[in-house]
C-alpha positions in Angstrom: 0.0 0.0 0.0 2.8 2.5 0.9 4.7 1.4 -2.2 1.7 2.2 -4.3 0.8 5.5 -2.6 4.3 7.1 -2.8 4.7 6.3 -6.5 1.2 7.5 -7.4 1.9 10.8 -5.5 5.2 11.1 -7.3 3.6 10.6 -10.7 1.1 13.4 -10.2 3.2 15.9 -8.2 5.3 18.7 -9.5 2.7 20.9 -11.1 2.5 23.2 -8.0 6.1 24.2 -8.3 5.6 26.3 -11.4 4.7 29.2 -9.1 8.3 29.3 -7.8 9.4 30.6 -11.2 6.4 32.9 -11.7 8.8 35.9 -11.9 10.6 34.3 -14.8 7.4 33.5 -16.8 5.9 36.0 -19.3 2.4 37.1 -18.5 2.1 34.8 -15.5 -1.6 35.7 -14.7 -2.5 34.1 -18.1 0.2 31.4 -18.5 0.4 29.8 -15.0 -3.3 28.6 -15.0 -2.7 27.2 -18.5 0.5 25.4 -17.4 -1.1 24.0 -14.2 -4.3 22.7 -15.9 -2.5 21.5 -19.0 0.3 19.7 -17.2 -2.1 17.9 -14.8 -4.4 16.9 -17.7 -1.5 15.6 -19.8 0.1 13.7 -16.9 -3.2 12.2 -15.9 -4.0 10.9 -19.4 -0.5 9.5 -19.9 -0.4 7.9 -16.5 -3.7 6.2 -16.9 -2.8 5.0 -20.4 0.5 3.7 -19.1 -1.2 1.8 -16.2 -3.8 0.3 -18.5 -1.0 -0.9 -20.9 0.9 -2.4 -18.0 -2.2 -4.3 -16.8 -3.0 -5.6 -20.3 0.5 -7.1 -20.7 1.7 -7.9 -17.2 0.1 -9.7 -14.3 -0.3 -7.7 -11.1 2.2 -9.9 -9.3 4.9 -8.8 -11.7 4.0 -5.1 -11.4 4.2 -5.2 -7.6 7.4 -7.2 -7.4 9.5 -5.7 -10.1 11.4 -2.4 -9.4 11.7 -1.6 -13.2 8.2 -2.3 -14.5 8.7 -0.3 -17.6 11.7 -2.4 -18.7 9.8 -5.6 -18.1 6.9 -4.2 -20.1 9.3 -3.3 -22.9 10.9 -6.7 -22.9 7.4 -8.4 -23.0 6.2 -6.3 -25.9 9.3 -5.7 -28.0 11.9 -8.2 -26.8 15.4 -7.2 -25.8 15.3 -4.0 -27.8 12.2 -2.9 -26.0 13.9 -3.4 -22.6 16.7 -1.1 -23.7 14.3 1.5 -25.3 12.0 1.7 -22.2 15.0 1.9 -19.9 16.5 4.8 -21.8 13.1 6.6 -21.9 12.7 6.2 -18.1 16.3 7.4 -17.6 15.7 10.5 -19.7 12.4 11.2 -17.9 14.2 10.9 -14.5 16.9 13.3 -15.7 14.2 15.8 -16.7 12.6 15.4 -13.3 15.9 16.1 -11.6 16.5 19.2 -13.7 13.0 20.5 -12.8 13.6 19.7 -9.2 16.8 21.8 -9.2 15.0 24.6 -11.0 12.2 25.0 -8.4 13.8 23.9 -5.2 16.7 26.4 -5.6 14.1 29.2 -6.1 12.5 28.2 -2.8 15.8 28.6 -1.0 16.7 31.8 -2.9 13.4 33.4 -2.0 13.8 32.5 1.6 17.2 34.1 1.7 15.9 37.3 0.0 13.1 37.5 2.5 15.5 37.2 5.4 14.5 33.7 6.4 17.8 32.0 5.4 21.4 33.1 5.4 22.0 35.9 2.9 24.7 33.9 1.1 21.9 31.6 -0.3 20.3 34.7 -2.0 23.2 35.5 -4.3 22.5 35.6 -8.0 25.0 35.0 -10.8 25.8 38.3 -12.6 26.3 36.4 -15.8 23.4 33.9 -15.9 21.0 35.8 -13.6 20.3 32.5 -11.8 20.5 31.7 -8.0 23.8 29.8 -8.4 24.5 29.5 -4.7 21.2 28.0 -3.9 21.5 25.6 -6.8 24.9 24.4 -5.6 23.5 24.1 -2.1 20.7 21.8 -3.4 23.3 19.8 -5.4 25.4 19.3 -2.3 22.6 18.3 0.0 21.3 15.9 -2.7 24.7 14.2 -2.9 24.8 13.8 0.9 21.3 12.3 1.1 22.0 9.9 -1.8 25.2 8.7 -0.1 23.6 8.1 3.3 20.2 6.7 2.3 18.4 4.4 -0.2 16.0 5.6 -2.9 12.8 4.3 -1.2 13.7 6.1 2.1 14.4 9.3 0.1 11.1 9.1 -1.7 9.2 8.5 1.5 10.9 11.3 3.4 10.5 13.8 0.6 6.8 13.0 0.2 6.2 13.0 4.0 8.0 16.2 4.8 6.7 18.4 2.0 3.0 17.9 2.6 2.8 19.9 5.9 4.0 22.9 4.0 1.5 22.2 1.2 -1.2 22.1 3.8 0.0 25.4 5.3 0.0 27.0 1.8 -3.5 25.8 1.0 -4.8 26.8 4.4 -3.3 30.3 3.8 -5.2 30.6 0.5 -8.5 29.9 2.3 -7.7 32.2 5.2 -6.6 35.1 3.0 -9.6 34.7 0.8 -11.9 35.6 3.7 -9.6 38.0 5.7 -8.3 40.0 2.7 -10.8 39.7 -0.1 -9.8 43.1 -1.5 -6.2 42.0 -2.4 -5.5 41.7 -6.2 -5.4 38.1 -7.4 -3.9 37.6 -10.9 -5.2 34.1 -10.9 -8.1 33.1 -8.7 -8.4 29.4 -7.7 -11.8 28.0 -6.7 -11.7 27.2 -2.9 -12.7 23.6 -3.4 -9.2 22.8 -4.7 -7.2 24.1 -1.7 -9.8 22.5 0.6 -9.4 19.1 -1.1 -5.6 19.5 -1.1 -5.5 20.3 2.6 -7.5 17.2 3.4 -5.3 15.0 1.2 -2.1 16.6 2.6 -3.3 15.9 6.2 -4.0 12.2 5.2 -0.5 11.8 3.6 1.2 13.4 6.6 -0.8 11.4 9.3 -1.0 8.0 7.6 2.8 7.0 8.1 2.3 7.3 11.9 -0.3 4.5 11.7 2.2 2.0 10.2 5.1 0.0 11.6 7.7 2.6 10.6 6.2 5.5 12.6 9.5 6.0 14.4 11.2 7.0 11.1 8.3 9.4 10.4 8.8 10.9 13.8 12.6 11.3 13.1 11.8 13.3 9.9 9.5 15.5 11.9 12.3 16.2 14.3 14.7 17.0 11.4 12.2 19.3 9.9 11.7 21.1 13.2 15.5 21.7 13.4 14.8 24.6 11.0 13.5 26.7 13.9 16.7 26.7 16.0 18.9 27.1 12.9 16.8 30.1 11.9 16.9 31.8 15.3 20.6 31.1 15.8 22.1 31.7 12.3 19.7 34.1 10.8 18.1 36.1 13.6 21.2 35.7 15.9 19.0 35.9 19.0 21.9 34.8 21.2 24.2 37.5 19.9 27.0 35.0 19.3 30.3 37.0 19.1 31.6 37.1 15.5 28.6 35.3 13.9 27.4 38.3 12.0 30.9 39.1 10.7 31.4 35.4 9.7 28.1 35.3 7.8 28.9 38.5 6.0 32.4 37.3 5.2 31.0 34.1 3.9 28.6 36.0 1.6 31.4 38.3 0.3 33.9 35.5 -0.3 31.2 33.4 -2.1 30.1 36.4 -4.2 33.7 37.1 -5.3 34.4 33.4 -6.1 31.3 32.7 -8.1 30.8 36.1 -9.7 27.5 36.9 -7.8 25.7 39.9 -6.5 
């Protein structure tokens, strides 16, 4: 059940991250709704057609026991050549997903630094490419660390589990702001039924791991996520007035800016 849930969630997720690059999209009030609706519709159709094709060719026992179902499907339909072709297609799709992840996740970090929620060094932008190069490198470094210390299933579970509380907060914020500040301009207005449904689904995804046998791992990830609070108050707000911390953080920003050609 957990195997199925995390892969279905992964198949349909990603569309929401287009808002992180809204400032880099031409005419976002028109194009973002088109991108969101279009991408979800296309992915839904492709996913359903793929699943139907798998069920026609492969028994359910094979689909649940094999890690590379697409390769098995290709081998069953086109022989050895199909195995290679489907494996290459999945590899290219995965690389595309990684590229998109680097695109939007680095913008999260950059925006947080610009808003004063993260160390200023993470808000630096390349003077040549106009991209948040420092936050991109930070994402790359943390990705390598997590890959080295964990397995892919654990990473998928932790990523799905830890991101949904923030999705719930965002959706709840949309609902609250709609009633508390109805006068604010909204370039694209979403029907409230969607954030309500997403909030309920996000709560289900967040709570359900605690009902299984691996609830301890889920609790560990909650603890790691909550570590952001002390890190924020110590490194960013400097509430303890640690001697030399402000100078060190500014020096780190200046040295990084000179080394990478940032501003």
